[in-house]
C-alpha positions as CSV (number, residue, x, y, z in Angstrom):
1,M,31.7,-54.6,9.3
2,T,34.0,-52.5,6.6
3,A,34.1,-53.8,2.8
4,G,37.3,-55.1,3.2
5,D,36.7,-57.3,6.4
6,L,33.4,-58.2,4.2
7,A,35.8,-59.0,1.4
8,I,38.1,-61.3,3.7
9,K,35.0,-62.9,5.2
10,E,33.8,-64.0,1.8
11,Q,37.0,-64.4,0.0
12,V,36.8,-62.3,-2.4
13,R,38.8,-59.2,-3.7
14,P,37.9,-55.5,-2.6
15,P,36.9,-54.4,-5.8
16,S,34.5,-57.4,-6.4
17,I,32.7,-56.7,-3.0
18,T,32.7,-52.9,-4.0
19,R,30.5,-53.8,-7.0
20,V,28.1,-56.4,-4.9
21,L,27.8,-53.6,-2.2
22,D,26.9,-50.8,-5.0
23,R,23.9,-53.3,-6.0
24,L,22.9,-54.4,-2.6
25,E,23.0,-50.5,-1.9
26,G,20.8,-49.7,-5.0
27,L,18.4,-52.4,-4.0
28,R,18.1,-50.8,-0.2
29,L,19.5,-54.0,1.3
30,V,22.6,-52.8,3.0
31,E,23.8,-49.3,3.9
32,R,27.3,-47.7,3.9
33,L,27.6,-45.4,7.2
34,Q,30.6,-43.7,8.4
35,N,32.5,-45.9,10.6
36,P,32.8,-44.3,14.0
37,R,36.3,-45.6,14.7
38,D,38.0,-44.3,11.4
39,G,36.3,-41.7,9.5
40,R,38.0,-42.6,6.5
41,Q,36.3,-45.8,6.2
42,L,32.8,-46.9,5.6
43,S,30.7,-49.7,7.8
44,V,28.2,-51.8,5.9
45,K,25.1,-52.7,8.0
46,I,22.2,-54.9,6.5
47,T,18.8,-53.0,6.4
48,P,15.4,-54.0,7.8
49,L,14.4,-54.7,4.0
50,G,17.7,-56.8,3.4
51,A,17.5,-59.0,6.9
52,D,14.0,-59.6,5.9
53,R,15.1,-61.1,2.2
54,M,17.8,-62.6,4.0
55,S,15.5,-64.7,6.1
56,E,13.4,-65.2,3.4
57,Y,16.3,-66.8,1.4
58,I,17.2,-69.2,4.1
59,R,13.3,-70.5,4.9
60,A,13.1,-71.1,1.2
61,K,16.6,-73.3,1.4
62,E,15.3,-74.7,4.7
63,L,12.2,-75.8,3.0
64,W,13.6,-77.3,0.0
65,L,16.1,-79.2,2.3
66,E,12.9,-80.0,4.1
67,K,11.6,-81.8,0.6
68,Q,14.5,-83.6,-0.1
69,L,14.9,-85.3,2.9
70,A,11.2,-86.3,3.4
71,V,11.7,-88.6,0.3
72,L,14.4,-90.5,1.9
73,S,13.8,-93.7,4.2
74,S,14.1,-92.8,8.0
75,E,17.1,-94.3,8.0
76,D,19.0,-92.2,5.3
77,Q,17.1,-89.1,6.9
78,D,19.4,-89.9,10.1
79,L,22.8,-89.8,7.9
80,P,23.3,-86.1,7.5
81,A,22.6,-85.5,11.7
82,K,25.3,-88.6,12.2
83,A,28.0,-87.1,9.6
84,I,27.5,-83.8,11.4
85,V,28.4,-85.5,14.7
86,L,31.3,-87.7,12.6
87,F,32.5,-84.1,11.3
88,D,32.9,-82.5,14.5
89,Q,34.6,-85.2,16.4
90,L,37.1,-85.0,13.1
91,A,37.6,-81.4,13.8
92,A,38.0,-81.5,17.8
93,N,40.2,-84.3,17.0
94,S,42.3,-82.0,14.7
95,S,42.2,-78.8,16.2
96,G,45.9,-77.6,16.8
97,H,47.3,-80.7,14.2
98,E,48.5,-79.4,11.1
């Protein structure tokens, strides 16, 4: 993915994503590679270290959520799953109707 593509995906301006990528590259979490389709552009690729860090971050968030849900009653623990089903239904019903 190019830095421009990443900026669009993350909904930030290109200069902002450039600063973030500079920092991530300095930490060896991403690397910039020559874009094989367009030699004028650079592609951004996550490194193995970056993938490991991302997995650790996701797992920490999941553990935090598990701990938060554990203190709820079993009835309340079911609410997020029910809400997801309802939101999926709303999204399916509204697709193409703006």
